[in-house]
N, CA, C and O of each residue as an XYZ file, in Angstrom:
364
protein
N    -116.295     26.264     70.468
C    -117.407     25.362     70.246
C    -117.099     24.485     69.032
O    -116.578     24.964     68.025
N    -117.422     23.219     69.139
C    -117.205     22.301     68.033
C    -118.159     22.595     66.881
O    -119.309     22.978     67.093
N    -117.675     22.415     65.689
C    -118.487     22.552     64.483
C    -119.443     21.364     64.402
O    -119.120     20.275     64.875
N    -120.596     21.564     63.815
C    -121.605     20.505     63.743
C    -121.065     19.259     63.046
O    -121.412     18.144     63.437
N    -120.234     19.418     62.034
C    -119.702     18.236     61.336
C    -118.778     17.427     62.245
O    -118.743     16.200     62.153
N    -118.033     18.098     63.119
C    -117.197     17.384     64.087
C    -118.061     16.583     65.054
O    -117.758     15.434     65.377
N    -119.134     17.206     65.505
C    -120.050     16.518     66.428
C    -120.729     15.340     65.729
O    -120.881     14.264     66.308
N    -121.133     15.560     64.486
C    -121.794     14.504     63.712
C    -120.862     13.308     63.551
O    -121.266     12.167     63.775
N    -119.622     13.569     63.165
C    -118.664     12.481     62.968
C    -118.402     11.741     64.275
O    -118.363     10.511     64.294
N    -118.222     12.483     65.369
C    -117.976     11.851     66.671
C    -119.129     10.943     67.067
O    -118.923      9.820     67.528
N    -120.343     11.442     66.883
C    -121.515     10.641     67.259
C    -121.666      9.419     66.356
O    -121.983      8.328     66.829
N    -121.437      9.603     65.053
C    -121.552      8.475     64.125
C    -120.503      7.402     64.416
O    -120.783      6.212     64.269
N    -119.312      7.804     64.822
C    -118.292      6.814     65.194
C    -118.796      5.945     66.337
O    -118.619      4.727     66.316
N    -119.418      6.558     67.324
C    -119.961      5.797     68.453
C    -121.130      4.934     67.991
O    -121.213      3.760     68.353
N    -122.029      5.503     67.199
C    -123.231      4.791     66.763
C    -122.908      3.576     65.898
O    -123.634      2.582     65.922
N    -121.817      3.657     65.135
C    -121.466      2.553     64.243
C    -120.423      1.619     64.844
O    -120.208      0.520     64.334
N    -119.776      2.047     65.918
C    -118.717      1.230     66.511
C    -117.416      1.273     65.734
O    -116.521      0.461     65.969
N    -117.309      2.207     64.818
C    -116.101      2.336     64.001
C    -115.093      3.242     64.697
O    -115.444      3.995     65.605
N    -113.836      3.161     64.263
C    -112.804      4.035     64.814
C    -112.365      5.087     63.799
O    -111.632      6.016     64.138
N    -112.816      4.938     62.556
C    -112.486      5.910     61.513
C    -113.501      5.807     60.388
O    -114.315      4.884     60.351
N    -113.444      6.761     59.475
C    -114.333      6.764     58.314
C    -114.848      8.162     58.041
O    -114.861      9.024     58.919
N    -115.274      8.369     56.798
C    -115.836      9.667     56.427
C    -117.245      9.780     56.999
O    -117.894      8.775     57.287
N    -117.704     11.009     57.158
C    -119.054     11.229     57.669
C    -120.073     10.528     56.777
O    -120.986      9.870     57.276
N    -119.923     10.663     55.476
C    -120.869     10.047     54.538
C    -120.897      8.534     54.704
O    -121.972      7.940     54.794
N    -119.727      7.906     54.747
C    -119.667      6.451     54.894
C    -120.253      5.995     56.230
O    -120.957      4.987     56.294
N    -119.959      6.738     57.287
C    -120.485      6.388     58.603
C    -122.002      6.560     58.647
O    -122.703      5.742     59.243
N    -122.511      7.624     58.016
C    -123.952      7.857     58.001
C    -124.664      6.753     57.217
O    -125.712      6.268     57.641
N    -124.104      6.362     56.090
C    -124.686      5.275     55.295
C    -124.677      3.979     56.091
O    -125.665      3.245     56.091
N    -123.567      3.690     56.772
C    -123.484      2.458     57.564
C    -124.535      2.458     58.662
O    -125.209      1.452     58.881
N    -124.677      3.601     59.364
C    -125.664      3.679     60.433
C    -127.076      3.484     59.892
O    -127.846      2.696     60.441
N    -127.422      4.198     58.818
C    -128.768      4.071     58.253
C    -129.025      2.653     57.752
O    -130.099      2.101     57.990
N    -128.058      2.062     57.067
C    -128.231      0.700     56.544
C    -128.417     -0.293     57.694
O    -129.192     -1.242     57.573
N    -127.717     -0.081     58.798
C    -127.864     -0.953     59.963
C    -129.252     -0.796     60.573
O    -129.893     -1.784     60.930
N    -129.712      0.445     60.690
C    -131.045      0.705     61.230
C    -132.131      0.081     60.353
O    -133.156     -0.378     60.857
N    -131.903      0.069     59.060
C    -132.907     -0.399     58.107
C    -132.740     -1.853     57.720
O    -133.651     -2.443     57.139
N    -131.608     -2.436     58.027
C    -131.255     -3.770     57.571
C    -131.467     -3.846     56.061
O    -132.257     -4.649     55.565
N    -130.750     -3.002     55.355
C    -130.887     -2.916     53.909
C    -129.525     -2.751     53.264
O    -128.503     -2.657     53.943
N    -129.531     -2.719     51.974
C    -128.326     -2.582     51.171
C    -127.696     -1.206     51.366
O    -128.336     -0.196     51.073
N    -126.452     -1.142     51.856
C    -125.811      0.150     52.077
C    -125.367      0.844     50.788
O    -124.868      1.968     50.834
N    -125.542      0.192     49.652
C    -125.125      0.792     48.384
C    -126.194      1.683     47.768
O    -126.027      2.170     46.649
N    -127.271      1.897     48.476
C    -128.320      2.787     47.995
C    -127.907      4.235     48.237
O    -127.103      4.506     49.129
N    -128.451      5.172     47.449
C    -128.163      6.595     47.687
C    -128.603      7.013     49.092
O    -129.607      6.524     49.609
N    -127.846      7.916     49.695
C    -128.118      8.307     51.085
C    -129.515      8.876     51.272
O    -130.139      8.628     52.303
N    -130.026      9.633     50.304
C    -131.384     10.169     50.445
C    -132.426      9.057     50.419
O    -133.454      9.162     51.087
N    -132.174      7.988     49.653
C    -133.086      6.837     49.658
C    -133.081      6.162     51.029
O    -134.126      5.745     51.528
N    -131.891      6.060     51.635
C    -131.803      5.459     52.964
C    -132.555      6.312     53.991
O    -133.264      5.781     54.845
N    -132.394      7.644     53.899
C    -133.125      8.519     54.813
C    -134.629      8.395     54.593
O    -135.398      8.372     55.554
N    -135.051      8.315     53.335
C    -136.470      8.170     53.044
C    -137.017      6.888     53.678
O    -138.069      6.913     54.317
N    -136.318      5.786     53.505
C    -136.752      4.511     54.091
C    -136.793      4.599     55.611
O    -137.740      4.119     56.234
N    -135.778      5.207     56.210
C    -135.712      5.347     57.660
C    -136.908      6.141     58.181
O    -137.540      5.747     59.161
N    -137.213      7.248     57.532
C    -138.325      8.085     57.981
C    -139.670      7.398     57.787
O    -140.537      7.481     58.657
N    -139.852      6.724     56.662
C    -141.096      5.975     56.432
C    -141.246      4.890     57.491
O    -142.332      4.699     58.037
N    -140.159      4.180     57.780
C    -140.173      3.116     58.783
C    -140.587      3.667     60.156
O    -141.180      2.955     60.967
N    -140.269      4.926     60.399
C    -140.595      5.552     61.672
C    -141.891      6.359     61.634
O    -142.186      7.110     62.564
N    -142.666      6.203     60.553
C    -143.994      6.803     60.482
C    -144.074      8.178     59.854
O    -145.129      8.811     59.895
N    -142.981      8.655     59.274
C    -142.970      9.981     58.641
C    -143.057      9.801     57.129
O    -142.047      9.615     56.451
N    -144.290      9.859     56.614
C    -144.507      9.541     55.201
C    -144.937     10.744     54.353
O    -144.837     10.697     53.127
N    -145.405     11.803     54.980
C    -145.910     12.973     54.252
C    -144.879     14.093     54.228
O    -144.208     14.348     55.228
N    -144.754     14.760     53.085
C    -143.897     15.932     52.978
C    -142.549     15.632     52.352
O    -142.232     14.491     52.014
N    -141.773     16.685     52.209
C    -140.438     16.538     51.626
C    -139.513     15.845     52.629
O    -139.848     15.719     53.807
N    -138.377     15.409     52.164
C    -137.394     14.768     53.029
C    -137.034     15.696     54.193
O    -136.981     15.268     55.346
N    -136.791     16.961     53.878
C    -136.415     17.920     54.920
C    -137.553     18.142     55.927
O    -137.303     18.250     57.127
N    -138.789     18.210     55.447
C    -139.929     18.372     56.356
C    -140.043     17.179     57.293
O    -140.301     17.341     58.485
N    -139.851     15.986     56.754
C    -139.951     14.780     57.575
C    -138.791     14.680     58.562
O    -138.969     14.208     59.685
N    -137.597     15.125     58.145
C    -136.471     15.149     59.075
C    -136.746     16.135     60.212
O    -136.433     15.847     61.367
N    -137.327     17.293     59.895
C    -137.700     18.266     60.928
C    -138.664     17.639     61.934
O    -138.499     17.794     63.144
N    -139.666     16.933     61.425
C    -140.646     16.294     62.311
C    -139.989     15.229     63.180
O    -140.221     15.179     64.388
N    -139.173     14.381     62.572
C    -138.495     13.314     63.323
C    -137.608     13.907     64.410
O    -137.658     13.477     65.562
N    -136.802     14.889     64.044
C    -135.923     15.524     65.022
C    -136.737     16.199     66.125
O    -136.348     16.174     67.293
N    -137.865     16.801     65.754
C    -138.747     17.405     66.753
C    -139.304     16.373     67.720
O    -139.461     16.645     68.910
N    -139.603     15.186     67.202
C    -140.139     14.126     68.065
C    -139.105     13.654     69.086
O    -139.455     13.048     70.099
N    -137.838     13.933     68.814
C    -136.756     13.564     69.735
C    -136.447     14.687     70.715
O    -135.532     14.576     71.531
N    -137.221     15.774     70.628
C    -137.066     16.876     71.559
C    -136.209     18.032     71.069
O    -135.928     18.960     71.827
N    -135.794     17.984     69.819
C    -134.975     19.054     69.260
C    -135.913     20.107     68.676
O    -136.663     19.832     67.739
N    -135.864     21.313     69.236
C    -136.876     22.320     68.923
C    -136.343     23.558     68.211
O    -137.034     24.576     68.163
N    -135.150     23.499     67.664
C    -134.631     24.654     66.920
C    -135.608     24.984     65.789
O    -136.290     24.090     65.287
N    -135.686     26.249     65.384
C    -136.665     26.647     64.376
C    -136.313     26.237     62.942
O    -137.146     26.352     62.043
N    -135.091     25.764     62.727
C    -134.699     25.374     61.370
C    -134.008     24.005     61.397
O    -133.561     23.541     62.446
N    -133.931     23.377     60.228
C    -133.376     22.032     60.128
C    -131.913     21.988     60.563
O    -131.518     21.075     61.288
N    -131.107     22.951     60.138
C    -129.699     22.952     60.547
C    -129.559     23.026     62.056
O    -128.704     22.356     62.636
N    -130.385     23.829     62.691
C    -130.355     23.934     64.147
C    -130.746     22.637     64.824
O    -130.152     22.249     65.830
N    -131.743     21.970     64.274
C    -132.158     20.684     64.856
C    -131.079     19.616     64.662
O    -130.834     18.798     65.548
N    -130.437     19.637     63.487
C    -129.342     18.675     63.293
C    -128.223     18.950     64.275
O    -127.639     18.016     64.826
N    -127.912     20.224     64.505
C    -126.867     20.560     65.460
C    -127.217     20.024     66.845
O    -126.364     19.462     67.532
N    -128.477     20.200     67.255
C    -128.911     19.693     68.543
C    -128.820     18.165     68.598
O    -128.383     17.599     69.600
N    -129.233     17.508     67.517
C    -129.197     16.034     67.479
C    -127.760     15.524     67.580
O    -127.458     14.672     68.415
N    -126.881     16.044     66.733
C    -125.503     15.540     66.716
C    -124.753     15.913     67.993
O    -123.753     15.278     68.327
N    -125.220     16.929     68.706
C    -124.576     17.368     69.942
C    -125.114     16.647     71.171
O    -124.495     16.700     72.234
N    -126.241     15.983     71.047
C    -126.865     15.352     72.210
C    -126.193     14.013     72.526
O    -125.628     13.370     71.642
N    -126.260     13.604     73.783
C    -125.675     12.306     74.150
C    -126.465     11.158     73.524
O    -127.654     11.282     73.231
N    -125.791     10.074     73.335
C    -126.432      8.902     72.725
C    -127.190      8.127     73.778
O    -127.801      7.104     73.471
């Protein structure tokens, strides 16, 4: 079975249209593209903006990520499990 980071990188490559790059750089590029904002912001700030833009304004970053991932149909009982489901799902 592929490790979640391998799945995350593979999916981010497709989502960004890139052929290479670190997971962090690819994640920042994807979030900045979704937000149409400066990619030089800290990654947690980009996630915060993304979640607010999608209507998730209450709670910690992790709580809001759990809710967002749940809204996409990922029902694992913990955040790591939901991320695994998200990065493993087809685009």
